[in-house]
C-alpha positions in Angstrom: -22.6 -3.1 51.1 -25.5 -5.1 49.6 -24.8 -8.6 48.3 -26.7 -9.8 45.3 -25.8 -13.5 45.2 -28.4 -14.4 42.5 -26.9 -11.8 40.2 -23.4 -12.4 41.2 -22.4 -8.9 42.2 -21.8 -6.9 45.4 -22.9 -3.3 45.7 -21.0 -0.7 47.7 -22.8 2.7 48.5 -21.1 5.8 49.7 -23.2 8.3 51.6 -22.8 12.0 52.4 -21.2 11.1 55.8 -18.1 10.5 53.6 -17.4 14.2 53.9 -15.4 13.6 57.1 -13.2 10.8 55.5 -9.4 11.3 55.4 -6.9 9.4 53.3 -6.4 7.0 56.2 -10.1 6.4 57.1 -11.0 6.0 53.4 -8.2 3.6 52.9 -9.4 1.6 56.0 -12.9 1.4 54.5 -11.6 0.3 51.2 -9.7 -2.6 53.0 -12.9 -3.6 54.7 -14.6 -3.6 51.3 -11.8 -5.8 50.1 -12.4 -8.2 53.0 -16.1 -8.6 52.0 -15.3 -9.1 48.4 -13.0 -11.9 49.2 -15.6 -13.5 51.4 -18.4 -13.2 48.9 -16.5 -14.1 45.8 -18.8 -12.2 43.4 -17.6 -11.6 39.9 -19.1 -8.1 39.8 -19.0 -5.0 41.7 -21.2 -1.9 41.6 -19.9 1.1 43.5 -22.4 3.9 44.0 -20.5 7.2 44.3 -23.4 9.5 43.8 -23.2 10.7 47.5 -19.5 10.3 47.9 -18.6 13.9 49.0 -15.2 13.5 50.5 -12.3 15.6 49.3 -11.0 13.9 46.2 -7.5 14.9 47.3 -7.9 12.4 50.2 -8.1 9.5 47.8 -4.8 7.6 47.5 -5.0 5.8 44.1 -1.5 4.3 44.5 -2.4 2.8 47.9 -5.6 1.4 46.3 -3.6 -0.1 43.4 -1.1 -1.7 45.8 -3.5 -2.9 48.6 -7.0 -3.3 47.2 -7.0 -4.0 43.5 -4.8 -7.1 43.8 -7.2 -8.5 46.4 -10.1 -7.8 44.0 -8.2 -9.7 41.2 -7.5 -12.6 43.4 -11.1 -12.8 44.7 -12.3 -13.1 41.0 -13.8 -9.7 40.3 -14.5 -9.7 36.5 -16.4 -6.2 36.2 -16.5 -3.0 38.2 -19.4 -0.7 37.4 -19.1 2.9 38.9 -22.3 4.9 39.3 -21.5 8.5 39.0 -23.2 11.8 38.2 -24.2 12.1 34.6 -21.7 15.0 34.1 -18.7 12.8 34.6 -16.9 12.6 31.2 -16.3 8.9 31.3 -20.1 8.0 31.4 -20.8 5.9 28.4 -17.0 5.4 27.5 -15.9 1.9 26.7 -15.1 -0.2 29.8 -11.4 0.1 30.6 -8.7 -1.5 32.8 -7.4 0.8 35.5 -4.0 0.4 36.9 -3.3 -3.2 37.9 -7.0 -4.3 37.6 -7.5 -7.5 35.6 -11.1 -6.5 35.2 -12.7 -3.5 33.3 -14.3 -0.6 34.9 -17.3 1.2 33.4 -18.9 4.4 34.4 -22.7 4.8 34.5 -25.2 7.6 35.3 -28.0 5.0 35.7 -28.1 2.2 38.2 -30.3 0.2 35.6 -27.6 0.4 33.0 -24.9 -0.5 35.5 -26.8 -3.6 36.7 -27.5 -4.6 33.1 -23.7 -4.5 32.3 -22.8 -6.3 35.3 -25.5 -9.1 34.7 -24.5 -9.5 30.9 
């Protein structure tokens, strides 16, 4: 995780070591991220998933919606930018609220575009 206090956002980078993550270990890491978000109090988050190579079937969206998203809401997150491969269909789509999130999520293929959106 990288804190950009002058730009009011926190960056989370996933790496290829994520290939060994299970539902349990991924959820544990998400809880740690939520701890840091609460401590930093940044209004924006940039999540770099370009090297996230874990089995997507191991991601428990319901657990995240119940245990992480409410903490992001309470911490004051106002925007979440996801850096994803250019082939992801949601790249360029209008920002949207996902699940119980009180903040919009937008998908970007460019770090520059993601940062620009977060800083606007």
